PDB file of N, CA, C and O in Angstrom:
ATOM      1  N   MET A   1     101.574 150.997  79.753  1.00  0.00           N
ATOM      2  CA  MET A   1     102.362 149.891  80.236  1.00  0.00           C
ATOM      3  C   MET A   1     102.009 149.633  81.707  1.00  0.00           C
ATOM      4  O   MET A   1     101.807 150.579  82.469  1.00  0.00           O
ATOM      5  N   LEU A   2     101.934 148.354  82.108  1.00  0.00           N
ATOM      6  CA  LEU A   2     101.590 147.992  83.474  1.00  0.00           C
ATOM      7  C   LEU A   2     102.751 148.269  84.412  1.00  0.00           C
ATOM      8  O   LEU A   2     103.905 147.993  84.086  1.00  0.00           O
ATOM      9  N   SER A   3     102.443 148.808  85.561  1.00  0.00           N
ATOM     10  CA  SER A   3     103.487 149.004  86.558  1.00  0.00           C
ATOM     11  C   SER A   3     103.757 147.677  87.248  1.00  0.00           C
ATOM     12  O   SER A   3     102.953 146.749  87.157  1.00  0.00           O
ATOM     13  N   LYS A   4     104.875 147.589  87.930  1.00  0.00           N
ATOM     14  CA  LYS A   4     105.244 146.351  88.617  1.00  0.00           C
ATOM     15  C   LYS A   4     104.220 145.990  89.679  1.00  0.00           C
ATOM     16  O   LYS A   4     103.933 144.809  89.878  1.00  0.00           O
ATOM     17  N   LYS A   5     103.666 146.977  90.364  1.00  0.00           N
ATOM     18  CA  LYS A   5     102.677 146.713  91.406  1.00  0.00           C
ATOM     19  C   LYS A   5     101.405 146.115  90.827  1.00  0.00           C
ATOM     20  O   LYS A   5     100.761 145.297  91.484  1.00  0.00           O
ATOM     21  N   ARG A   6     101.036 146.494  89.641  1.00  0.00           N
ATOM     22  CA  ARG A   6      99.817 145.970  89.021  1.00  0.00           C
ATOM     23  C   ARG A   6     100.091 144.619  88.367  1.00  0.00           C
ATOM     24  O   ARG A   6      99.177 143.804  88.241  1.00  0.00           O
ATOM     25  N   PHE A   7     101.320 144.368  87.953  1.00  0.00           N
ATOM     26  CA  PHE A   7     101.677 143.129  87.269  1.00  0.00           C
ATOM     27  C   PHE A   7     101.831 141.964  88.254  1.00  0.00           C
ATOM     28  O   PHE A   7     101.520 140.825  87.903  1.00  0.00           O
ATOM     29  N   LEU A   8     102.297 142.221  89.462  1.00  0.00           N
ATOM     30  CA  LEU A   8     102.566 141.175  90.440  1.00  0.00           C
ATOM     31  C   LEU A   8     101.326 140.343  90.791  1.00  0.00           C
ATOM     32  O   LEU A   8     101.423 139.116  90.763  1.00  0.00           O
ATOM     33  N   PRO A   9     100.171 140.930  91.120  1.00  0.00           N
ATOM     34  CA  PRO A   9      98.992 140.102  91.413  1.00  0.00           C
ATOM     35  C   PRO A   9      98.567 139.239  90.223  1.00  0.00           C
ATOM     36  O   PRO A   9      98.123 138.105  90.405  1.00  0.00           O
ATOM     37  N   LEU A  10      98.700 139.767  89.021  1.00  0.00           N
ATOM     38  CA  LEU A  10      98.366 139.000  87.832  1.00  0.00           C
ATOM     39  C   LEU A  10      99.300 137.807  87.679  1.00  0.00           C
ATOM     40  O   LEU A  10      98.851 136.704  87.367  1.00  0.00           O
ATOM     41  N   ALA A  11     100.581 138.015  87.895  1.00  0.00           N
ATOM     42  CA  ALA A  11     101.567 136.935  87.795  1.00  0.00           C
ATOM     43  C   ALA A  11     101.307 135.865  88.855  1.00  0.00           C
ATOM     44  O   ALA A  11     101.406 134.672  88.568  1.00  0.00           O
ATOM     45  N   VAL A  12     100.980 136.281  90.065  1.00  0.00           N
ATOM     46  CA  VAL A  12     100.679 135.331  91.137  1.00  0.00           C
ATOM     47  C   VAL A  12      99.427 134.534  90.800  1.00  0.00           C
ATOM     48  O   VAL A  12      99.400 133.321  91.011  1.00  0.00           O
ATOM     49  N   ALA A  13      98.403 135.179  90.288  1.00  0.00           N
ATOM     50  CA  ALA A  13      97.164 134.481  89.927  1.00  0.00           C
ATOM     51  C   ALA A  13      97.413 133.450  88.834  1.00  0.00           C
ATOM     52  O   ALA A  13      96.888 132.339  88.900  1.00  0.00           O
ATOM     53  N   VAL A  14      98.203 133.806  87.835  1.00  0.00           N
ATOM     54  CA  VAL A  14      98.516 132.862  86.752  1.00  0.00           C
ATOM     55  C   VAL A  14      99.296 131.672  87.297  1.00  0.00           C
ATOM     56  O   VAL A  14      99.035 130.534  86.907  1.00  0.00           O
ATOM     57  N   ALA A  15     100.252 131.920  88.197  1.00  0.00           N
ATOM     58  CA  ALA A  15     101.037 130.835  88.784  1.00  0.00           C
ATOM     59  C   ALA A  15     100.158 129.898  89.609  1.00  0.00           C
ATOM     60  O   ALA A  15     100.319 128.680  89.534  1.00  0.00           O
ATOM     61  N   VAL A  16      99.237 130.444  90.388  1.00  0.00           N
ATOM     62  CA  VAL A  16      98.344 129.623  91.202  1.00  0.00           C
ATOM     63  C   VAL A  16      97.442 128.775  90.312  1.00  0.00           C
ATOM     64  O   VAL A  16      97.231 127.594  90.588  1.00  0.00           O
ATOM     65  N   ILE A  17      96.919 129.358  89.267  1.00  0.00           N
ATOM     66  CA  ILE A  17      96.059 128.603  88.340  1.00  0.00           C
ATOM     67  C   ILE A  17      96.844 127.482  87.678  1.00  0.00           C
ATOM     68  O   ILE A  17      96.319 126.381  87.516  1.00  0.00           O
ATOM     69  N   ALA A  18      98.087 127.736  87.294  1.00  0.00           N
ATOM     70  CA  ALA A  18      98.909 126.697  86.660  1.00  0.00           C
ATOM     71  C   ALA A  18      99.186 125.547  87.623  1.00  0.00           C
ATOM     72  O   ALA A  18      99.127 124.382  87.231  1.00  0.00           O
ATOM     73  N   VAL A  19      99.484 125.864  88.866  1.00  0.00           N
ATOM     74  CA  VAL A  19      99.749 124.820  89.863  1.00  0.00           C
ATOM     75  C   VAL A  19      98.489 124.010  90.128  1.00  0.00           C
ATOM     76  O   VAL A  19      98.550 122.782  90.186  1.00  0.00           O
ATOM     77  N   LEU A  20      97.362 124.664  90.287  1.00  0.00           N
ATOM     78  CA  LEU A  20      96.108 123.941  90.520  1.00  0.00           C
ATOM     79  C   LEU A  20      95.735 123.051  89.344  1.00  0.00           C
ATOM     80  O   LEU A  20      95.254 121.935  89.540  1.00  0.00           O
ATOM     81  N   ALA A  21      95.949 123.525  88.144  1.00  0.00           N
ATOM     82  CA  ALA A  21      95.653 122.713  86.965  1.00  0.00           C
ATOM     83  C   ALA A  21      96.527 121.464  86.935  1.00  0.00           C
ATOM     84  O   ALA A  21      96.058 120.384  86.577  1.00  0.00           O
ATOM     85  N   ALA A  22      97.783 121.608  87.308  1.00  0.00           N
ATOM     86  CA  ALA A  22      98.687 120.456  87.326  1.00  0.00           C
ATOM     87  C   ALA A  22      98.286 119.453  88.396  1.00  0.00           C
ATOM     88  O   ALA A  22      98.354 118.244  88.175  1.00  0.00           O
ATOM     89  N   ILE A  23      97.872 119.950  89.549  1.00  0.00           N
ATOM     90  CA  ILE A  23      97.500 119.061  90.657  1.00  0.00           C
ATOM     91  C   ILE A  23      96.169 118.370  90.393  1.00  0.00           C
ATOM     92  O   ILE A  23      96.024 117.180  90.669  1.00  0.00           O
ATOM     93  N   LEU A  24      95.215 119.091  89.870  1.00  0.00           N
ATOM     94  CA  LEU A  24      93.856 118.571  89.734  1.00  0.00           C
ATOM     95  C   LEU A  24      93.586 117.810  88.453  1.00  0.00           C
ATOM     96  O   LEU A  24      92.442 117.435  88.200  1.00  0.00           O
ATOM     97  N   GLY A  25      94.573 117.577  87.658  1.00  0.00           N
ATOM     98  CA  GLY A  25      94.312 116.791  86.463  1.00  0.00           C
ATOM     99  C   GLY A  25      95.099 117.266  85.279  1.00  0.00           C
ATOM    100  O   GLY A  25      94.539 117.555  84.221  1.00  0.00           O
ATOM    101  N   GLY A  26      96.375 117.346  85.448  1.00  0.00           N
ATOM    102  CA  GLY A  26      97.222 117.808  84.360  1.00  0.00           C
ATOM    103  C   GLY A  26      97.345 116.808  83.224  1.00  0.00           C
ATOM    104  O   GLY A  26      97.713 117.184  82.111  1.00  0.00           O
ATOM    105  N   THR A  27      97.040 115.523  83.488  1.00  0.00           N
ATOM    106  CA  THR A  27      97.125 114.526  82.430  1.00  0.00           C
ATOM    107  C   THR A  27      95.766 113.881  82.245  1.00  0.00           C
ATOM    108  O   THR A  27      94.968 113.784  83.177  1.00  0.00           O
ATOM    109  N   ALA A  28      95.525 113.452  81.047  1.00  0.00           N
ATOM    110  CA  ALA A  28      94.252 112.811  80.726  1.00  0.00           C
ATOM    111  C   ALA A  28      94.205 111.416  81.340  1.00  0.00           C
ATOM    112  O   ALA A  28      95.254 110.794  81.503  1.00  0.00           O
ATOM    113  N   PRO A  29      93.019 110.902  81.687  1.00  0.00           N
ATOM    114  CA  PRO A  29      92.917 109.571  82.271  1.00  0.00           C
ATOM    115  C   PRO A  29      93.529 108.483  81.396  1.00  0.00           C
ATOM    116  O   PRO A  29      94.124 107.540  81.917  1.00  0.00           O
ATOM    117  N   ALA A  30      93.396 108.595  80.087  1.00  0.00           N
ATOM    118  CA  ALA A  30      93.977 107.591  79.196  1.00  0.00           C
ATOM    119  C   ALA A  30      95.494 107.571  79.320  1.00  0.00           C
ATOM    120  O   ALA A  30      96.105 106.503  79.281  1.00  0.00           O
ATOM    121  N   ALA A  31      96.096 108.726  79.468  1.00  0.00           N
ATOM    122  CA  ALA A  31      97.546 108.794  79.622  1.00  0.00           C
ATOM    123  C   ALA A  31      97.967 108.209  80.960  1.00  0.00           C
ATOM    124  O   ALA A  31      99.026 107.587  81.048  1.00  0.00           O
ATOM    125  N   GLN A  32      97.165 108.390  82.005  1.00  0.00           N
ATOM    126  CA  GLN A  32      97.492 107.838  83.305  1.00  0.00           C
ATOM    127  C   GLN A  32      97.450 106.315  83.282  1.00  0.00           C
ATOM    128  O   GLN A  32      98.293 105.668  83.904  1.00  0.00           O
ATOM    129  N   LYS A  33      96.497 105.739  82.585  1.00  0.00           N
ATOM    130  CA  LYS A  33      96.415 104.289  82.501  1.00  0.00           C
ATOM    131  C   LYS A  33      97.592 103.710  81.737  1.00  0.00           C
ATOM    132  O   LYS A  33      98.062 102.621  82.067  1.00  0.00           O
ATOM    133  N   ALA A  34      98.074 104.410  80.731  1.00  0.00           N
ATOM    134  CA  ALA A  34      99.183 103.916  79.932  1.00  0.00           C
ATOM    135  C   ALA A  34     100.484 103.911  80.718  1.00  0.00           C
ATOM    136  O   ALA A  34     101.406 103.173  80.369  1.00  0.00           O
ATOM    137  N   ALA A  35     100.580 104.707  81.758  1.00  0.00           N
ATOM    138  CA  ALA A  35     101.810 104.826  82.523  1.00  0.00           C
ATOM    139  C   ALA A  35     101.725 104.035  83.819  1.00  0.00           C
ATOM    140  O   ALA A  35     101.997 104.588  84.885  1.00  0.00           O
ATOM    141  N   THR A  36     101.356 102.754  83.763  1.00  0.00           N
ATOM    142  CA  THR A  36     101.263 101.917  84.942  1.00  0.00           C
ATOM    143  C   THR A  36     102.660 101.632  85.476  1.00  0.00           C
ATOM    144  O   THR A  36     103.553 101.230  84.731  1.00  0.00           O
ATOM    145  N   ALA A  37     102.832 101.842  86.759  1.00  0.00           N
ATOM    146  CA  ALA A  37     104.127 101.593  87.384  1.00  0.00           C
ATOM    147  C   ALA A  37     104.343 100.094  87.549  1.00  0.00           C
ATOM    148  O   ALA A  37     103.403  99.340  87.801  1.00  0.00           O
ATOM    149  N   LYS A  38     105.588  99.681  87.405  1.00  0.00           N
ATOM    150  CA  LYS A  38     105.980  98.288  87.622  1.00  0.00           C
ATOM    151  C   LYS A  38     106.887  98.258  88.845  1.00  0.00           C
ATOM    152  O   LYS A  38     107.863  99.004  88.930  1.00  0.00           O
ATOM    153  N   VAL A  39     106.548  97.378  89.794  1.00  0.00           N
ATOM    154  CA  VAL A  39     107.261  97.315  91.058  1.00  0.00           C
ATOM    155  C   VAL A  39     107.760  95.897  91.294  1.00  0.00           C
ATOM    156  O   VAL A  39     107.017  94.928  91.137  1.00  0.00           O
ATOM    157  N   GLY A  40     109.024  95.791  91.671  1.00  0.00           N
ATOM    158  CA  GLY A  40     109.596  94.500  92.016  1.00  0.00           C
ATOM    159  C   GLY A  40     109.996  94.491  93.479  1.00  0.00           C
ATOM    160  O   GLY A  40     110.437  95.509  94.012  1.00  0.00           O
ATOM    161  N   LEU A  41     109.847  93.354  94.125  1.00  0.00           N
ATOM    162  CA  LEU A  41     110.189  93.219  95.543  1.00  0.00           C
ATOM    163  C   LEU A  41     110.978  91.938  95.736  1.00  0.00           C
ATOM    164  O   LEU A  41     110.527  90.856  95.358  1.00  0.00           O
ATOM    165  N   VAL A  42     112.169  92.066  96.332  1.00  0.00           N
ATOM    166  CA  VAL A  42     113.000  90.911  96.664  1.00  0.00           C
ATOM    167  C   VAL A  42     113.067  90.826  98.179  1.00  0.00           C
ATOM    168  O   VAL A  42     113.413  91.797  98.853  1.00  0.00           O
ATOM    169  N   SER A  43     112.733  89.657  98.706  1.00  0.00           N
ATOM    170  CA  SER A  43     112.764  89.482 100.163  1.00  0.00           C
ATOM    171  C   SER A  43     114.190  89.294 100.654  1.00  0.00           C
ATOM    172  O   SER A  43     115.104  89.002  99.882  1.00  0.00           O
ATOM    173  N   ASP A  44     114.352  89.469 101.956  1.00  0.00           N
ATOM    174  CA  ASP A  44     115.589  89.114 102.632  1.00  0.00           C
ATOM    175  C   ASP A  44     115.528  87.605 102.885  1.00  0.00           C
ATOM    176  O   ASP A  44     114.536  86.960 102.544  1.00  0.00           O
ATOM    177  N   VAL A  45     116.570  87.048 103.473  1.00  0.00           N
ATOM    178  CA  VAL A  45     116.580  85.601 103.712  1.00  0.00           C
ATOM    179  C   VAL A  45     115.524  85.165 104.725  1.00  0.00           C
ATOM    180  O   VAL A  45     115.249  83.972 104.850  1.00  0.00           O
ATOM    181  N   GLY A  46     114.934  86.109 105.444  1.00  0.00           N
ATOM    182  CA  GLY A  46     113.860  85.774 106.375  1.00  0.00           C
ATOM    183  C   GLY A  46     112.593  85.330 105.674  1.00  0.00           C
ATOM    184  O   GLY A  46     111.688  84.789 106.310  1.00  0.00           O
ATOM    185  N   ARG A  47     112.517  85.551 104.382  1.00  0.00           N
ATOM    186  CA  ARG A  47     111.391  85.186 103.527  1.00  0.00           C
ATOM    187  C   ARG A  47     110.145  85.979 103.885  1.00  0.00           C
ATOM    188  O   ARG A  47     110.119  86.686 104.892  1.00  0.00           O
ATOM    189  N   PHE A  48     109.121  85.859 103.065  1.00  0.00           N
ATOM    190  CA  PHE A  48     107.941  86.717 103.186  1.00  0.00           C
ATOM    191  C   PHE A  48     107.060  86.407 104.391  1.00  0.00           C
ATOM    192  O   PHE A  48     106.287  87.271 104.807  1.00  0.00           O
ATOM    193  N   ASN A  49     107.143  85.241 104.953  1.00  0.00           N
ATOM    194  CA  ASN A  49     106.279  84.874 106.070  1.00  0.00           C
ATOM    195  C   ASN A  49     106.958  85.112 107.417  1.00  0.00           C
ATOM    196  O   ASN A  49     106.690  84.385 108.374  1.00  0.00           O
ATOM    197  N   ASP A  50     107.834  86.120 107.509  1.00  0.00           N
ATOM    198  CA  ASP A  50     108.628  86.316 108.723  1.00  0.00           C
ATOM    199  C   ASP A  50     107.923  87.116 109.811  1.00  0.00           C
ATOM    200  O   ASP A  50     108.499  87.321 110.880  1.00  0.00           O
ATOM    201  N   LYS A  51     106.701  87.571 109.577  1.00  0.00           N
ATOM    202  CA  LYS A  51     105.935  88.383 110.530  1.00  0.00           C
ATOM    203  C   LYS A  51     106.708  89.646 110.928  1.00  0.00           C
ATOM    204  O   LYS A  51     106.596  90.130 112.054  1.00  0.00           O
ATOM    205  N   SER A  52     107.490  90.165 109.983  1.00  0.00           N
ATOM    206  CA  SER A  52     108.292  91.355 110.241  1.00  0.00           C
ATOM    207  C   SER A  52     108.424  92.158 108.949  1.00  0.00           C
ATOM    208  O   SER A  52     107.448  92.348 108.223  1.00  0.00           O
ATOM    209  N   PHE A  53     109.646  92.628 108.671  1.00  0.00           N
ATOM    210  CA  PHE A  53     109.890  93.528 107.546  1.00  0.00           C
ATOM    211  C   PHE A  53     109.466  92.944 106.207  1.00  0.00           C
ATOM    212  O   PHE A  53     108.763  93.608 105.445  1.00  0.00           O
ATOM    213  N   ASN A  54     109.875  91.721 105.905  1.00  0.00           N
ATOM    214  CA  ASN A  54     109.552  91.121 104.607  1.00  0.00           C
ATOM    215  C   ASN A  54     108.051  90.983 104.406  1.00  0.00           C
ATOM    216  O   ASN A  54     107.532  91.270 103.328  1.00  0.00           O
ATOM    217  N   GLN A  55     107.365  90.547 105.437  1.00  0.00           N
ATOM    218  CA  GLN A  55     105.917  90.390 105.335  1.00  0.00           C
ATOM    219  C   GLN A  55     105.232  91.744 105.154  1.00  0.00           C
ATOM    220  O   GLN A  55     104.288  91.865 104.372  1.00  0.00           O
ATOM    221  N   SER A  56     105.706  92.758 105.874  1.00  0.00           N
ATOM    222  CA  SER A  56     105.136  94.102 105.733  1.00  0.00           C
ATOM    223  C   SER A  56     105.375  94.656 104.330  1.00  0.00           C
ATOM    224  O   SER A  56     104.501  95.304 103.755  1.00  0.00           O
ATOM    225  N   ALA A  57     106.552  94.401 103.789  1.00  0.00           N
ATOM    226  CA  ALA A  57     106.858  94.866 102.433  1.00  0.00           C
ATOM    227  C   ALA A  57     105.946  94.185 101.419  1.00  0.00           C
ATOM    228  O   ALA A  57     105.445  94.837 100.503  1.00  0.00           O
ATOM    229  N   LEU A  58     105.726  92.883 101.573  1.00  0.00           N
ATOM    230  CA  LEU A  58     104.847  92.156 100.661  1.00  0.00           C
ATOM    231  C   LEU A  58     103.411  92.662 100.773  1.00  0.00           C
ATOM    232  O   LEU A  58     102.735  92.832  99.759  1.00  0.00           O
ATOM    233  N   GLU A  59     102.943  92.905 101.992  1.00  0.00           N
ATOM    234  CA  GLU A  59     101.593  93.437 102.169  1.00  0.00           C
ATOM    235  C   GLU A  59     101.465  94.823 101.549  1.00  0.00           C
ATOM    236  O   GLU A  59     100.418  95.160 100.995  1.00  0.00           O
ATOM    237  N   GLY A  60     102.518  95.627 101.638  1.00  0.00           N
ATOM    238  CA  GLY A  60     102.515  96.943 100.998  1.00  0.00           C
ATOM    239  C   GLY A  60     102.449  96.831  99.489  1.00  0.00           C
ATOM    240  O   GLY A  60     101.737  97.594  98.836  1.00  0.00           O
ATOM    241  N   LEU A  61     103.189  95.881  98.928  1.00  0.00           N
ATOM    242  CA  LEU A  61     103.137  95.661  97.478  1.00  0.00           C
ATOM    243  C   LEU A  61     101.744  95.212  97.056  1.00  0.00           C
ATOM    244  O   LEU A  61     101.209  95.692  96.056  1.00  0.00           O
ATOM    245  N   GLN A  62     101.162  94.298  97.810  1.00  0.00           N
ATOM    246  CA  GLN A  62      99.817  93.812  97.477  1.00  0.00           C
ATOM    247  C   GLN A  62      98.785  94.934  97.565  1.00  0.00           C
ATOM    248  O   GLN A  62      97.863  95.004  96.752  1.00  0.00           O
ATOM    249  N   ARG A  63      98.946  95.807  98.554  1.00  0.00           N
ATOM    250  CA  ARG A  63      98.022  96.945  98.671  1.00  0.00           C
ATOM    251  C   ARG A  63      98.204  97.909  97.509  1.00  0.00           C
ATOM    252  O   ARG A  63      97.222  98.426  96.977  1.00  0.00           O
ATOM    253  N   ALA A  64      99.449  98.159  97.108  1.00  0.00           N
ATOM    254  CA  ALA A  64      99.707  99.037  95.965  1.00  0.00           C
ATOM    255  C   ALA A  64      99.108  98.452  94.689  1.00  0.00           C
ATOM    256  O   ALA A  64      98.601  99.189  93.844  1.00  0.00           O
ATOM    257  N   GLN A  65      99.166  97.141  94.550  1.00  0.00           N
ATOM    258  CA  GLN A  65      98.555  96.503  93.379  1.00  0.00           C
ATOM    259  C   GLN A  65      97.044  96.707  93.392  1.00  0.00           C
ATOM    260  O   GLN A  65      96.437  96.991  92.359  1.00  0.00           O
ATOM    261  N   ARG A  66      96.454  96.562  94.557  1.00  0.00           N
ATOM    262  CA  ARG A  66      94.998  96.666  94.691  1.00  0.00           C
ATOM    263  C   ARG A  66      94.522  98.116  94.577  1.00  0.00           C
ATOM    264  O   ARG A  66      93.574  98.401  93.847  1.00  0.00           O
ATOM    265  N   VAL A  67      95.169  99.019  95.287  1.00  0.00           N
ATOM    266  CA  VAL A  67      94.687 100.392  95.380  1.00  0.00           C
ATOM    267  C   VAL A  67      95.223 101.268  94.252  1.00  0.00           C
ATOM    268  O   VAL A  67      94.471 102.020  93.632  1.00  0.00           O
ATOM    269  N   LEU A  68      96.514 101.167  93.990  1.00  0.00           N
ATOM    270  CA  LEU A  68      97.154 102.033  92.997  1.00  0.00           C
ATOM    271  C   LEU A  68      97.242 101.406  91.612  1.00  0.00           C
ATOM    272  O   LEU A  68      97.654 102.055  90.650  1.00  0.00           O
ATOM    273  N   LYS A  69      96.854 100.143  91.520  1.00  0.00           N
ATOM    274  CA  LYS A  69      96.839  99.422  90.243  1.00  0.00           C
ATOM    275  C   LYS A  69      98.235  99.320  89.611  1.00  0.00           C
ATOM    276  O   LYS A  69      98.376  99.386  88.389  1.00  0.00           O
ATOM    277  N   VAL A  70      99.266  99.157  90.458  1.00  0.00           N
ATOM    278  CA  VAL A  70     100.605  98.949  89.925  1.00  0.00           C
ATOM    279  C   VAL A  70     100.760  97.487  89.546  1.00  0.00           C
ATOM    280  O   VAL A  70     100.041  96.623  90.048  1.00  0.00           O
ATOM    281  N   GLN A  71     101.698  97.221  88.660  1.00  0.00           N
ATOM    282  CA  GLN A  71     102.038  95.844  88.337  1.00  0.00           C
ATOM    283  C   GLN A  71     103.163  95.444  89.274  1.00  0.00           C
ATOM    284  O   GLN A  71     104.198  96.110  89.311  1.00  0.00           O
ATOM    285  N   GLY A  72     102.984  94.372  90.032  1.00  0.00           N
ATOM    286  CA  GLY A  72     103.983  93.986  91.010  1.00  0.00           C
ATOM    287  C   GLY A  72     104.385  92.540  90.888  1.00  0.00           C
ATOM    288  O   GLY A  72     103.600  91.681  90.485  1.00  0.00           O
ATOM    289  N   ARG A  73     105.642  92.288  91.249  1.00  0.00           N
ATOM    290  CA  ARG A  73     106.152  90.917  91.261  1.00  0.00           C
ATOM    291  C   ARG A  73     107.066  90.779  92.467  1.00  0.00           C
ATOM    292  O   ARG A  73     107.982  91.579  92.653  1.00  0.00           O
ATOM    293  N   ALA A  74     106.819  89.774  93.280  1.00  0.00           N
ATOM    294  CA  ALA A  74     107.621  89.523  94.465  1.00  0.00           C
ATOM    295  C   ALA A  74     108.444  88.257  94.262  1.00  0.00           C
ATOM    296  O   ALA A  74     107.943  87.248  93.765  1.00  0.00           O
ATOM    297  N   VAL A  75     109.720  88.324  94.655  1.00  0.00           N
ATOM    298  CA  VAL A  75     110.622  87.180  94.537  1.00  0.00           C
ATOM    299  C   VAL A  75     111.230  86.939  95.914  1.00  0.00           C
ATOM    300  O   VAL A  75     111.739  87.861  96.552  1.00  0.00           O
ATOM    301  N   GLU A  76     111.170  85.695  96.358  1.00  0.00           N
ATOM    302  CA  GLU A  76     111.643  85.352  97.690  1.00  0.00           C
ATOM    303  C   GLU A  76     113.075  84.829  97.637  1.00  0.00           C
ATOM    304  O   GLU A  76     113.407  83.981  96.809  1.00  0.00           O
ATOM    305  N   SER A  77     113.914  85.343  98.526  1.00  0.00           N
ATOM    306  CA  SER A  77     115.304  84.892  98.633  1.00  0.00           C
ATOM    307  C   SER A  77     115.398  83.839  99.732  1.00  0.00           C
ATOM    308  O   SER A  77     114.887  84.034 100.834  1.00  0.00           O
ATOM    309  N   ARG A  78     116.042  82.746  99.430  1.00  0.00           N
ATOM    310  CA  ARG A  78     116.236  81.685 100.426  1.00  0.00           C
ATOM    311  C   ARG A  78     117.627  81.761 101.051  1.00  0.00           C
ATOM    312  O   ARG A  78     117.859  81.238 102.141  1.00  0.00           O
ATOM    313  N   ALA A  79     118.554  82.422 100.344  1.00  0.00           N
ATOM    314  CA  ALA A  79     119.923  82.596 100.851  1.00  0.00           C
ATOM    315  C   ALA A  79     120.447  83.931 100.352  1.00  0.00           C
ATOM    316  O   ALA A  79     119.934  84.482  99.377  1.00  0.00           O
ATOM    317  N   ALA A  80     121.465  84.448 101.018  1.00  0.00           N
ATOM    318  CA  ALA A  80     122.042  85.739 100.618  1.00  0.00           C
ATOM    319  C   ALA A  80     122.584  85.688  99.191  1.00  0.00           C
ATOM    320  O   ALA A  80     122.619  86.707  98.501  1.00  0.00           O
ATOM    321  N   SER A  81     122.996  84.527  98.758  1.00  0.00           N
ATOM    322  CA  SER A  81     123.526  84.384  97.402  1.00  0.00           C
ATOM    323  C   SER A  81     122.432  84.534  96.328  1.00  0.00           C
ATOM    324  O   SER A  81     122.742  84.652  95.143  1.00  0.00           O
ATOM    325  N   ASP A  82     121.163  84.529  96.740  1.00  0.00           N
ATOM    326  CA  ASP A  82     120.050  84.682  95.786  1.00  0.00           C
ATOM    327  C   ASP A  82     119.775  86.125  95.411  1.00  0.00           C
ATOM    328  O   ASP A  82     119.099  86.368  94.411  1.00  0.00           O
ATOM    329  N   TYR A  83     120.273  87.100  96.177  1.00  0.00           N
ATOM    330  CA  TYR A  83     119.910  88.502  95.978  1.00  0.00           C
ATOM    331  C   TYR A  83     120.156  88.992  94.551  1.00  0.00           C
ATOM    332  O   TYR A  83     119.253  89.532  93.912  1.00  0.00           O
ATOM    333  N   ILE A  84     121.355  88.806  94.065  1.00  0.00           N
ATOM    334  CA  ILE A  84     121.704  89.358  92.748  1.00  0.00           C
ATOM    335  C   ILE A  84     120.876  88.684  91.662  1.00  0.00           C
ATOM    336  O   ILE A  84     120.377  89.362  90.765  1.00  0.00           O
ATOM    337  N   ALA A  85     120.724  87.395  91.722  1.00  0.00           N
ATOM    338  CA  ALA A  85     119.924  86.681  90.699  1.00  0.00           C
ATOM    339  C   ALA A  85     118.465  87.128  90.771  1.00  0.00           C
ATOM    340  O   ALA A  85     117.827  87.321  89.735  1.00  0.00           O
ATOM    341  N   ASN A  86     117.929  87.294  91.983  1.00  0.00           N
ATOM    342  CA  ASN A  86     116.540  87.721  92.124  1.00  0.00           C
ATOM    343  C   ASN A  86     116.329  89.139  91.607  1.00  0.00           C
ATOM    344  O   ASN A  86     115.346  89.417  90.920  1.00  0.00           O
ATOM    345  N   LEU A  87     117.259  90.035  91.941  1.00  0.00           N
ATOM    346  CA  LEU A  87     117.153  91.400  91.428  1.00  0.00           C
ATOM    347  C   LEU A  87     117.267  91.440  89.907  1.00  0.00           C
ATOM    348  O   LEU A  87     116.542  92.179  89.240  1.00  0.00           O
ATOM    349  N   ALA A  88     118.171  90.648  89.372  1.00  0.00           N
ATOM    350  CA  ALA A  88     118.345  90.603  87.917  1.00  0.00           C
ATOM    351  C   ALA A  88     117.095  90.054  87.226  1.00  0.00           C
ATOM    352  O   ALA A  88     116.784  90.461  86.107  1.00  0.00           O
ATOM    353  N   SER A  89     116.380  89.141  87.872  1.00  0.00           N
ATOM    354  CA  SER A  89     115.182  88.564  87.248  1.00  0.00           C
ATOM    355  C   SER A  89     114.042  89.582  87.164  1.00  0.00           C
ATOM    356  O   SER A  89     113.133  89.445  86.345  1.00  0.00           O
ATOM    357  N   LEU A  90     114.103  90.592  88.012  1.00  0.00           N
ATOM    358  CA  LEU A  90     113.066  91.608  87.981  1.00  0.00           C
ATOM    359  C   LEU A  90     113.388  92.661  86.946  1.00  0.00           C
ATOM    360  O   LEU A  90     112.624  93.610  86.771  1.00  0.00           O
TER     361      LEU A  90
END
């Protein structure tokens, strides 16, 4: 029977291998493509061309679409009363 001192390095090695396997490719590429993220973005009343937060958020969404291949949809709010309807549409 293995002593605890001899079992510990083996247990640590198995744990490290399991973590590395998960990080380096735990899912098949086909499964990754099937799980495309969907992202919705609703602007504040400042609208997307505000040269501030809304514009930065839209640029981030566009970059995520380009780089991460997410599906994204942006909806612009013209008044505070548009928020709930815009969120519901997404």
